[in-house]
C-alpha positions as CSV (number, residue, x, y, z in Angstrom):
1,M,49.9,-84.7,38.1
2,E,47.1,-83.8,35.6
3,L,43.4,-84.3,36.3
4,K,41.4,-85.2,33.2
5,P,37.6,-84.6,32.9
6,I,35.4,-87.6,32.6
7,R,32.8,-87.2,29.7
8,T,29.5,-88.8,30.5
9,R,26.3,-89.4,28.4
10,R,24.4,-87.0,30.7
11,T,26.8,-84.1,29.9
12,R,26.5,-84.8,26.2
13,G,22.7,-84.7,26.4
14,S,22.7,-81.4,28.3
15,T,24.8,-79.8,25.5
16,M,22.3,-80.9,22.8
17,V,19.4,-79.4,24.8
18,T,21.2,-76.2,25.2
19,T,21.9,-76.1,21.5
20,L,18.3,-76.8,20.6
21,I,17.1,-74.0,22.9
22,M,19.6,-71.5,21.6
23,G,18.6,-72.4,18.0
24,G,15.0,-72.0,18.8
25,L,15.5,-68.7,20.4
26,A,17.5,-67.5,17.4
27,T,14.7,-68.6,15.1
28,I,12.1,-66.9,17.2
29,T,14.2,-63.8,17.4
30,G,14.7,-63.8,13.7
31,V,11.1,-64.2,13.0
32,A,10.2,-61.5,15.5
33,Y,12.9,-59.2,13.8
34,L,11.5,-59.9,10.4
35,D,8.0,-59.2,11.7
36,I,9.1,-55.9,13.3
37,A,11.1,-54.9,10.3
38,T,8.2,-55.7,8.0
39,Q,5.9,-53.7,10.3
40,D,8.4,-50.9,10.3
41,M,8.4,-51.0,6.4
42,R,4.6,-51.0,6.4
43,T,4.5,-48.1,8.8
44,A,7.2,-46.2,6.8
45,A,5.3,-46.9,3.6
46,A,2.0,-45.8,5.1
47,R,3.8,-42.7,6.5
48,L,5.3,-42.0,3.0
49,R,1.8,-42.3,1.5
50,E,0.4,-40.0,4.2
51,V,3.1,-37.5,3.6
52,S,2.7,-37.7,-0.1
53,A,-1.1,-37.2,0.2
54,Q,-0.6,-34.3,2.6
55,N,1.9,-32.7,0.2
56,L,-0.6,-33.2,-2.7
57,A,-3.3,-31.5,-0.6
58,E,-1.0,-28.7,0.3
59,G,-0.2,-28.2,-3.4
60,G,-3.9,-28.0,-4.1
61,L,-4.3,-25.3,-1.3
62,Q,-1.5,-23.3,-2.7
63,A,-2.8,-23.6,-6.3
64,I,-6.4,-22.5,-5.4
65,M,-5.2,-19.7,-3.0
66,Q,-2.9,-18.4,-5.7
67,D,-5.6,-18.4,-8.3
68,L,-8.1,-16.5,-6.0
69,W,-5.4,-14.1,-4.9
70,R,-4.3,-13.3,-8.4
71,Q,-7.8,-12.6,-9.6
72,F,-8.4,-10.3,-6.6
73,K,-5.0,-8.6,-6.8
74,I,-5.6,-7.6,-10.4
75,A,-9.2,-6.5,-10.0
76,Q,-8.8,-5.0,-6.5
77,R,-12.5,-5.6,-6.3
78,F,-14.8,-8.3,-4.9
79,D,-17.4,-8.3,-7.6
80,S,-16.3,-11.3,-9.7
81,L,-15.4,-13.3,-6.6
82,Q,-18.7,-12.4,-4.9
83,S,-20.8,-13.7,-7.9
84,A,-18.6,-16.8,-8.2
85,L,-18.3,-17.8,-4.5
86,T,-21.6,-16.8,-2.9
87,G,-23.4,-20.0,-1.5
88,A,-20.2,-22.1,-1.3
89,S,-20.5,-24.9,1.2
90,P,-19.0,-28.4,1.7
91,T,-22.0,-29.9,-0.2
92,S,-22.0,-27.1,-2.8
93,P,-18.3,-26.3,-3.5
94,R,-17.3,-23.4,-5.8
95,W,-14.2,-22.5,-7.8
96,V,-13.2,-26.2,-8.2
97,R,-9.6,-26.7,-9.4
98,T,-7.9,-30.0,-10.1
99,G,-4.2,-30.9,-10.7
100,V,-1.7,-33.7,-11.2
101,F,1.8,-34.0,-9.9
102,A,3.4,-36.4,-12.3
103,G,4.6,-39.7,-10.6
104,V,3.1,-38.6,-7.2
105,G,-0.6,-38.1,-7.3
106,N,-3.6,-35.8,-7.7
107,Y,-5.5,-33.1,-5.9
108,T,-8.9,-31.5,-6.1
109,A,-9.4,-28.1,-4.3
110,S,-12.5,-25.9,-4.0
111,V,-14.1,-23.2,-1.9
112,I,-16.5,-24.5,0.7
113,G,-17.1,-21.3,2.6
114,F,-17.6,-17.6,1.8
115,E,-18.5,-14.8,4.3
116,Q,-18.6,-11.1,4.3
117,P,-17.6,-9.7,7.7
118,D,-17.7,-6.1,6.4
119,S,-17.6,-4.2,3.1
120,F,-13.8,-4.4,2.9
121,T,-13.3,-8.0,3.8
122,R,-14.2,-11.5,2.5
123,R,-13.5,-14.6,4.5
124,I,-12.9,-17.7,2.4
125,T,-12.5,-21.4,3.4
126,V,-11.0,-23.7,0.9
127,R,-10.7,-27.6,1.1
128,S,-8.1,-29.6,-0.8
129,V,-8.1,-33.4,-1.2
130,G,-4.7,-34.9,-2.1
131,W,-4.5,-38.6,-3.0
132,V,-2.1,-41.2,-4.5
133,D,-3.7,-42.3,-7.7
134,R,-2.7,-46.0,-7.6
135,N,-4.6,-47.1,-10.8
136,N,-3.9,-43.8,-12.7
137,N,-7.6,-43.3,-13.5
138,G,-7.7,-39.7,-12.3
139,Q,-10.4,-40.4,-9.7
140,L,-10.3,-40.9,-5.9
141,D,-11.1,-44.6,-5.3
142,A,-12.0,-46.1,-1.9
143,N,-8.7,-47.9,-1.3
144,E,-6.3,-45.0,-2.3
145,P,-4.4,-43.0,0.3
146,R,-5.7,-39.5,0.8
147,Q,-5.4,-36.4,2.9
148,V,-8.0,-33.6,3.3
149,I,-6.9,-30.1,4.5
150,D,-9.1,-27.0,5.1
151,Q,-7.7,-23.5,5.2
152,T,-9.4,-20.2,6.0
153,F,-8.0,-16.9,4.9
154,T,-9.2,-13.3,4.3
155,L,-9.0,-11.2,1.2
156,A,-9.3,-7.6,2.1
157,L,-9.1,-4.1,0.7
158,T,-6.8,-2.3,3.1
159,R,-5.1,1.0,3.1
160,S,-2.1,0.9,0.9
161,A,1.4,1.4,2.3
162,V,2.1,3.9,-0.5
163,F,0.3,6.5,1.8
164,D,3.1,6.2,4.3
165,Y,5.2,8.4,2.0
166,A,5.2,12.1,1.2
167,Y,6.4,11.3,-2.3
168,F,5.7,8.0,-4.0
169,V,6.3,7.3,-7.7
170,N,5.6,3.9,-9.2
171,N,7.6,4.1,-12.4
172,Y,10.7,6.3,-11.8
173,G,11.6,8.5,-8.9
174,W,13.7,11.6,-9.7
175,M,14.9,14.8,-8.0
176,Y,16.9,16.9,-10.5
177,G,18.6,20.3,-10.0
178,F,17.9,20.9,-6.3
179,S,20.7,22.2,-3.9
180,N,20.9,22.7,-0.2
181,E,17.5,24.1,1.1
182,Q,16.1,24.5,-2.4
183,L,14.5,21.2,-1.5
184,V,13.4,20.2,2.0
185,M,11.7,16.8,2.3
186,N,10.1,16.4,5.7
187,G,8.9,12.9,5.1
188,D,9.8,9.6,3.4
189,A,10.1,9.2,-0.4
190,R,9.9,6.0,-2.4
191,S,9.8,4.6,-5.9
192,N,8.7,1.2,-7.3
193,G,11.9,1.4,-9.5
194,D,15.1,3.4,-9.5
195,F,15.3,6.7,-7.6
196,E,17.8,9.1,-9.1
197,F,19.2,12.4,-7.7
198,Q,21.0,15.1,-9.7
199,Y,22.2,17.9,-7.5
200,G,22.5,21.6,-8.4
201,S,25.7,23.5,-8.0
202,G,25.1,24.1,-4.3
203,G,25.4,20.5,-3.3
204,P,22.9,17.9,-1.9
205,P,19.4,19.1,-0.9
206,V,17.8,18.3,2.5
207,F,16.0,15.0,3.1
208,N,14.6,14.6,6.6
209,G,13.3,11.2,6.0
210,S,14.0,7.9,4.3
211,I,14.6,7.2,0.6
212,V,13.5,3.9,-0.8
213,A,13.8,2.3,-4.2
214,S,12.8,-1.2,-5.2
215,P,13.3,-3.7,-8.1
216,N,10.5,-3.8,-10.6
217,E,10.3,-6.5,-13.2
218,K,7.1,-5.1,-14.6
219,L,8.6,-1.9,-15.9
220,S,10.1,-1.6,-19.4
221,P,13.0,-1.5,-19.2
222,R,13.1,-3.4,-16.0
223,A,14.2,-1.4,-12.9
224,E,17.1,-2.8,-10.8
225,G,15.7,-0.9,-7.8
226,R,18.7,1.3,-7.0
227,I,19.1,4.7,-5.4
228,I,21.3,6.6,-7.8
229,L,23.4,9.3,-6.1
230,P,25.9,11.6,-7.7
231,G,29.3,12.6,-6.6
232,G,30.6,9.2,-5.6
233,N,27.4,8.0,-3.9
234,Q,26.9,11.3,-1.9
235,A,23.7,11.1,0.0
236,P,21.3,14.1,0.5
237,R,22.0,16.0,3.8
238,Q,19.8,16.1,6.8
239,W,19.0,18.5,9.6
240,D,20.2,17.4,13.0
241,S,17.6,17.0,15.8
242,A,18.2,20.5,17.2
243,T,17.9,22.3,13.8
244,Y,14.8,20.3,12.9
245,A,13.1,21.1,16.3
246,T,13.8,24.8,15.9
247,R,12.3,24.9,12.3
248,Q,9.3,23.0,13.5
249,L,8.4,25.8,16.0
250,T,7.5,28.0,13.0
251,D,6.2,25.2,10.8
252,P,3.7,23.2,12.8
253,M,2.7,21.0,9.9
254,M,6.1,19.3,10.1
255,R,6.1,16.0,12.0
256,Q,8.0,16.0,15.4
257,V,11.6,15.0,15.7
258,Y,12.4,12.2,18.2
259,N,13.2,13.4,21.7
260,S,13.7,10.7,24.4
261,A,12.5,13.2,27.1
262,I,9.1,13.5,25.4
263,H,8.8,10.3,23.3
264,G,10.4,7.8,25.7
265,A,13.5,5.6,25.4
266,I,13.7,3.7,22.3
267,G,11.8,0.4,22.7
268,S,9.7,1.6,25.6
269,S,5.9,1.6,25.5
270,T,5.8,5.4,25.2
271,F,8.2,5.3,22.3
272,N,6.1,2.6,20.5
273,L,3.0,4.9,20.7
274,W,4.9,7.8,19.1
275,R,7.2,5.9,16.7
276,D,5.3,6.1,13.5
277,Y,4.8,9.9,13.8
278,L,8.4,10.9,14.3
279,Y,11.6,11.9,12.4
280,N,15.0,10.7,13.5
281,P,18.1,11.7,11.6
282,Q,20.1,8.5,12.5
283,G,18.4,5.5,11.1
284,Q,18.5,2.2,13.0
285,M,16.7,-1.2,13.1
286,I,14.2,-1.5,15.9
287,G,12.1,-4.6,16.2
288,G,13.2,-5.8,12.7
289,A,12.0,-2.5,11.0
290,P,13.9,0.8,10.4
291,F,13.3,3.7,12.7
292,G,14.5,7.1,11.4
293,A,16.0,8.1,8.1
294,V,17.5,5.3,6.0
295,L,18.4,4.6,2.4
296,A,16.9,1.3,1.2
297,D,17.1,-0.4,-2.1
298,V,18.1,-3.7,-3.8
299,N,21.3,-3.6,-1.9
300,G,19.6,-3.5,1.6
301,T,19.0,-0.8,4.2
302,R,21.7,1.6,5.3
303,R,22.1,4.8,7.1
304,F,22.8,8.1,5.3
305,D,26.5,7.6,6.2
306,S,26.4,4.2,4.3
307,Q,26.5,2.0,7.4
308,T,24.6,-1.2,6.6
309,L,21.7,-2.0,8.8
310,D,20.0,-4.8,7.0
311,S,21.1,-6.8,3.9
312,R,17.7,-7.8,2.7
313,P,16.6,-6.1,-0.6
314,T,13.5,-4.0,-0.9
315,S,10.4,-5.1,-2.8
316,E,7.7,-3.1,-4.7
317,L,4.5,-1.9,-3.1
318,V,1.2,-2.5,-4.8
319,L,-0.3,0.7,-6.1
320,P,-4.1,1.1,-5.8
321,D,-6.1,1.2,-9.0
322,L,-9.0,3.5,-9.6
323,N,-10.2,2.1,-12.9
324,D,-13.5,0.8,-11.5
325,L,-15.3,4.2,-11.0
326,N,-18.6,2.4,-10.0
327,Y,-16.9,1.2,-6.9
328,Y,-16.3,4.7,-5.7
329,I,-19.8,5.8,-6.8
330,N,-21.2,3.1,-4.6
331,L,-18.8,4.1,-1.8
332,S,-20.0,7.7,-1.9
333,R,-23.6,6.8,-2.1
334,N,-23.5,4.4,0.8
335,W,-20.9,6.0,3.1
336,R,-21.8,7.0,6.6
337,N,-19.3,8.5,9.0
338,P,-18.2,5.5,11.0
339,K,-16.5,7.3,13.9
340,A,-18.8,7.6,16.9
341,T,-16.3,9.1,19.3
342,Y,-12.9,10.8,19.0
343,S,-9.8,9.3,20.6
344,D,-10.3,11.5,23.6
345,G,-13.8,9.9,24.2
346,L,-15.9,12.9,23.1
347,P,-18.7,12.3,20.6
348,N,-18.3,13.0,17.0
349,P,-21.2,15.3,15.8
350,N,-20.9,14.0,12.3
351,Y,-21.3,10.3,13.3
352,N,-23.5,8.3,10.8
353,Q,-23.8,11.4,8.5
354,P,-23.6,10.8,4.7
355,A,-21.0,12.2,2.3
356,Y,-21.6,15.7,1.0
357,I,-19.8,18.8,-0.4
358,E,-20.9,22.4,-0.2
359,V,-19.6,25.6,-1.8
360,W,-20.4,29.3,-1.3
361,N,-22.6,30.8,-4.1
362,P,-21.9,34.5,-4.3
363,Q,-25.0,35.1,-6.5
364,Q,-27.3,33.4,-3.9
365,N,-25.3,34.6,-1.0
366,R,-25.4,31.2,0.7
367,Y,-23.8,27.7,0.7
368,V,-25.2,25.2,-1.8
369,R,-24.8,21.5,-1.9
370,V,-23.4,20.4,-5.2
371,D,-23.6,16.6,-4.9
372,T,-26.5,14.2,-5.0
373,N,-26.0,11.4,-2.5
374,G,-22.2,12.0,-2.6
375,V,-22.0,11.9,-6.4
376,I,-21.5,14.6,-9.0
377,N,-22.3,13.7,-12.6
378,G,-20.0,15.5,-15.1
379,S,-17.4,18.0,-14.1
380,I,-17.3,20.5,-11.3
381,A,-15.4,23.7,-10.4
382,L,-14.8,24.2,-6.7
383,I,-13.7,27.5,-5.4
384,G,-13.2,28.2,-1.7
385,Y,-12.9,31.6,-0.1
386,Q,-11.1,32.4,3.1
387,D,-14.3,33.2,5.0
388,K,-16.4,30.8,2.9
389,P,-14.3,27.7,2.3
390,I,-15.3,24.5,0.4
391,R,-17.0,22.2,2.9
392,I,-16.4,18.5,2.4
393,H,-17.5,15.5,4.5
394,G,-16.6,12.0,3.4
395,P,-15.8,10.5,0.0
396,I,-17.3,12.5,-3.0
397,T,-17.2,11.0,-6.6
398,V,-17.2,13.2,-9.6
399,T,-17.6,11.3,-12.9
400,Q,-15.5,13.7,-15.0
401,D,-13.1,16.4,-14.0
402,V,-12.6,18.2,-10.6
403,V,-11.2,21.7,-10.9
404,I,-10.3,23.1,-7.5
405,R,-8.7,26.1,-5.9
406,G,-8.9,27.9,-2.5
407,Y,-9.7,27.2,1.1
408,V,-11.1,23.9,2.3
409,E,-12.8,22.9,5.5
410,G,-13.7,19.4,6.7
411,Q,-12.4,15.9,6.0
412,G,-13.0,13.9,2.8
413,T,-11.6,12.7,-0.5
414,L,-12.6,13.9,-4.0
415,Y,-12.5,11.0,-6.5
416,A,-12.4,12.2,-10.2
417,G,-13.5,9.9,-13.0
418,R,-11.0,11.7,-15.2
419,N,-8.6,14.5,-14.0
420,V,-8.1,16.6,-11.0
421,H,-7.1,20.1,-12.0
422,I,-5.4,22.2,-9.4
423,V,-5.5,25.8,-10.6
424,G,-4.4,27.6,-7.6
425,D,-3.4,27.2,-3.9
426,I,-5.3,24.8,-1.8
427,V,-5.3,25.8,1.8
428,Y,-6.8,24.2,5.0
429,K,-9.0,26.6,6.9
430,N,-8.1,24.7,10.1
431,P,-4.6,23.1,9.4
432,P,-3.1,20.5,11.7
433,D,-0.5,21.3,14.3
434,S,2.0,18.7,15.3
435,R,3.5,20.5,18.2
436,G,3.0,19.3,21.8
437,N,4.5,17.1,24.5
438,L,1.5,14.9,25.2
439,L,0.5,12.4,22.5
440,N,-3.2,12.2,23.5
441,S,-3.4,16.0,23.3
442,V,-1.7,16.1,19.9
443,L,-3.9,13.4,18.6
444,A,-7.1,15.0,20.0
445,L,-6.3,18.3,18.3
446,N,-5.4,17.0,14.9
447,E,-8.1,14.4,14.7
448,R,-10.6,17.3,14.2
449,R,-8.5,19.4,11.9
450,D,-9.0,19.6,8.1
451,A,-7.9,16.9,5.7
452,L,-8.4,16.5,2.0
453,G,-7.7,13.7,-0.4
454,L,-7.6,14.3,-4.3
455,A,-7.7,11.0,-6.2
456,A,-7.8,10.9,-10.0
457,R,-8.7,8.0,-12.2
458,G,-6.8,10.0,-14.9
459,S,-4.1,12.5,-13.7
460,V,-3.6,15.3,-11.3
461,M,-2.7,18.3,-13.3
462,M,-1.3,21.4,-11.6
463,G,-1.5,24.9,-13.1
464,N,-3.3,26.3,-16.1
465,T,-3.1,23.7,-18.9
466,K,-3.4,26.4,-21.5
467,R,0.2,27.3,-20.7
468,F,1.5,23.8,-20.8
469,G,4.1,23.3,-23.6
470,D,7.3,21.6,-24.6
471,P,9.6,21.1,-22.8
472,Y,7.8,22.2,-19.7
473,P,5.9,20.3,-18.5
474,L,4.8,18.1,-21.4
475,R,8.2,16.5,-22.1
476,Y,7.9,14.9,-18.7
477,M,4.3,13.7,-19.4
478,T,5.2,11.8,-22.6
479,P,7.5,8.9,-23.5
480,P,10.3,8.1,-23.0
481,F,10.1,9.9,-19.7
482,T,6.9,8.1,-18.8
483,R,7.3,4.3,-18.6
484,G,5.3,1.4,-19.9
485,R,4.8,-1.7,-17.8
486,Y,3.3,-5.2,-17.7
487,D,0.3,-6.1,-15.5
488,E,0.0,-9.1,-13.3
489,N,-1.1,-11.2,-16.4
490,G,1.8,-10.1,-18.5
491,N,-0.3,-7.8,-20.6
492,W,1.5,-4.7,-21.9
493,I,0.4,-1.3,-20.5
494,P,1.7,1.5,-22.8
495,P,3.4,4.6,-21.2
496,F,1.2,7.6,-20.5
497,N,1.1,10.2,-23.3
498,A,-0.3,13.5,-22.4
499,R,-0.9,14.4,-26.0
500,E,-3.2,11.5,-26.7
501,I,-6.9,12.2,-27.3
502,D,-9.1,10.5,-24.8
503,S,-12.9,9.7,-24.7
504,S,-13.7,13.4,-23.8
505,G,-12.3,14.5,-27.2
506,R,-9.5,16.4,-25.5
507,M,-5.8,15.6,-24.9
508,R,-5.3,13.7,-21.7
509,Y,-3.7,16.6,-19.9
510,Q,-6.4,19.1,-20.8
511,S,-9.5,19.9,-18.7
512,A,-12.9,18.7,-19.9
513,Y,-13.9,22.4,-19.5
514,G,-11.5,23.4,-22.3
515,D,-9.0,26.3,-22.2
516,S,-11.6,29.0,-22.2
517,G,-13.5,27.4,-19.4
518,Q,-10.4,27.0,-17.3
519,N,-9.4,30.6,-17.9
520,E,-12.8,31.7,-16.6
521,I,-12.3,29.6,-13.4
522,E,-8.9,31.1,-12.9
523,R,-10.4,34.6,-13.4
524,L,-13.1,33.9,-10.8
525,S,-10.7,32.4,-8.3
526,L,-8.6,35.5,-8.3
527,Q,-11.1,36.8,-5.7
528,I,-9.9,34.2,-3.2
529,D,-8.0,35.7,-0.3
530,I,-5.1,33.3,0.0
531,N,-2.1,35.6,0.4
532,R,0.1,35.3,3.4
533,N,-0.5,38.9,4.3
534,G,-4.3,38.5,4.2
535,T,-4.9,40.8,1.3
536,I,-6.3,40.1,-2.1
537,D,-3.8,40.0,-5.0
538,T,-5.4,40.0,-8.4
539,D,-2.1,39.1,-10.0
540,E,-2.0,35.8,-8.0
541,R,-1.8,33.1,-10.7
542,G,0.7,30.6,-9.5
543,I,0.5,27.5,-7.1
544,S,2.6,28.0,-4.1
545,R,0.8,25.8,-1.6
546,I,-1.2,22.5,-1.8
547,D,-2.7,21.2,1.4
548,A,-3.8,17.7,0.3
549,V,-3.0,14.1,-0.2
550,M,-2.8,13.6,-4.0
551,F,-3.2,10.3,-5.7
552,T,-3.4,9.6,-9.5
553,N,-3.6,6.5,-11.7
554,F,-1.3,8.2,-14.2
555,V,0.7,11.5,-14.0
556,G,0.9,14.0,-11.2
557,G,2.6,17.2,-12.3
558,G,2.4,20.5,-14.1
559,N,3.8,24.1,-14.0
560,L,4.2,25.2,-10.3
561,A,5.4,28.1,-8.4
562,T,5.1,30.4,-11.4
563,D,4.4,33.3,-9.0
564,G,8.0,33.3,-7.6
565,R,7.2,32.0,-4.1
566,G,8.2,28.3,-4.4
567,L,5.9,25.4,-3.5
568,T,4.9,23.7,-0.2
569,V,3.0,20.4,-0.3
570,N,1.4,19.6,3.1
571,G,0.3,16.1,2.5
572,A,1.6,13.8,-0.2
573,I,1.9,13.0,-3.9
574,I,1.4,9.4,-5.1
575,A,1.5,8.8,-8.8
576,K,2.6,6.3,-11.5
577,D,4.7,9.1,-13.1
578,E,5.6,12.4,-11.6
579,A,6.2,15.5,-13.7
580,M,6.3,18.5,-11.4
581,V,8.2,21.4,-12.9
582,L,9.0,24.3,-10.6
583,Y,9.6,27.9,-11.8
584,S,10.8,29.1,-8.4
585,L,12.2,27.7,-5.2
586,P,12.2,26.3,-2.6
587,L,10.2,23.1,-2.7
588,R,9.0,21.8,0.6
589,F,7.1,18.6,1.5
590,N,5.5,18.1,4.9
591,Y,4.1,14.6,5.2
592,D,0.7,14.4,6.8
593,W,1.3,11.8,9.4
594,R,-2.4,11.6,10.3
595,I,-3.2,9.3,7.3
596,R,-0.5,6.8,8.3
597,E,-1.8,3.4,9.2
598,R,0.2,2.0,12.1
599,S,-0.9,-1.6,11.5
600,L,-3.3,-3.7,9.5
601,D,-5.9,-3.8,12.3
602,D,-5.3,-0.1,13.5
603,Q,-7.1,2.7,11.7
604,P,-5.1,5.9,11.0
605,L,-5.9,9.0,13.0
606,I,-8.0,10.4,10.2
607,N,-9.7,8.0,7.7
608,I,-10.7,10.0,4.6
609,E,-11.3,6.8,2.6
610,L,-8.2,7.0,0.5
611,P,-7.9,4.3,-2.3
612,R,-7.4,0.8,-1.0
613,V,-5.3,-2.1,-2.2
614,A,-5.7,-5.9,-2.1
615,S,-4.2,-7.9,0.7
616,V,-4.4,-11.5,2.0
617,Q,-4.1,-13.0,5.5
618,R,-4.1,-16.7,6.5
619,L,-6.3,-17.4,9.5
620,A,-6.6,-21.2,10.1
621,W,-5.4,-24.5,8.8
622,Q,-6.5,-28.0,9.8
623,K,-6.5,-31.6,8.7
624,V,-9.9,-33.2,8.2
625,R,-10.5,-36.8,9.2
626,N,-10.8,-39.0,6.1
């Protein structure tokens, strides 16, 4: 039996109501969905406009910061920025820049704040407005989407990283003809270009430090930035830790070798205090930076045994520029010793004292000050005797040539408007001593010891220039050995040519005193007691020791070690081109670790006002309410 449903009018009516309700709900849902979708589209469109405006504002920030940085990097001075930006405010903007990103929108950027925290720093605030130019009239209208961003950064003249090296050459690094311990480099060496080695018959020389090369597009021809090694990529050899420690016992100007018992385990707080002052034969990456001796170039960083540590290529370092002599004149005139206390807490007796330099005058039988407010107009010949050394305090600027030889006492830098001529040994009266197991004791001792900088707007010439000839050393002071380059604006800078006549009326390698004047200086300086046995040798005419940090805008070189005793440089040589020709061996470099800057906000142990270089640091970024 089958039971059939009975369909009634009431059932049919209920079905119709249900259908109407479901249809209404679908309509409402559809309308709501469309409204939500439309709102989402509006939100997405608004968000797109906001992002576009922010990107336009960011583009304006980058454009104006790049413009300011480029100007400062080229000049390495604040003068033009100071005059252009002083008085900048939100109601009185300076350095206004505008731009258009086709199909996207526009920006206007300007400087709205300019402060001078100190003589080496300027704090700049820039504001950038980015907007979507709906009507393409090039103006910001009331109904157009916009974004406003402020950014604060500092431009500073900081100590250049080139002073972290015992040997730094901007154009072409080279070490030719050295074997075994004929060359001992106790420090790091670097080139803003290729760095080439050619060994003598005895095999590789000794490099107790890193070797760095870097690509350089500005050189002509461009440098790939390679370390070029002979003999199937055979690296220089190194002293092991035990050998180095033994040698340092008799050569206290060498930096210390890493010893975990003294300097702490790698990565420890004790190690981090010592780290930048040490040599380690086995390079390794610690905290993202190499520690110990490495080879680094366009192919990355590796140990001396070729084991790769880091695949990132190197990049060139900016070399300071001494072209603006007035900057250094003002520095010398206004300088006051800024160090109130030493690192051990004891007061500095020279605190707040101005720059000066004194030499012994045998005719007057007394010391005489030869500067006026830290400045010497013209040229000067400085001769220091063992018991009457040259006394220097702070930065001294000489508008022409500095001719120097002998003993030096104090801490300071000589800036030469033309050349520095080294005509004999330069020896510290109170040299540094790196030995010791307690860092604070080592620092306290060496913070007070002598330190000399020699910085030339022209060149650092070593030896009697009357004896300069071809090939030695003039072949290495003229093209094609010297290199031309392009500046930041793409302007061609021709290579240095020592035979050119400059504004002094002499060839660029010659002294402003002339040959006869330099011969007289050499004759007088023979009285200096600088022999190792403490006696006077009137035949002493060579250069066998230079205790100084040397920096030159052009060439550093000359005829050296002509007395048969080799050459020791206790300090550094930093130059665009290097042309040092040795007549006897060995050649030794001992890097003066006291000038090394550990970080941007940490002064070196001794600040002798070495040349500075442009740097930039971003401080703050924020959106501004429209």
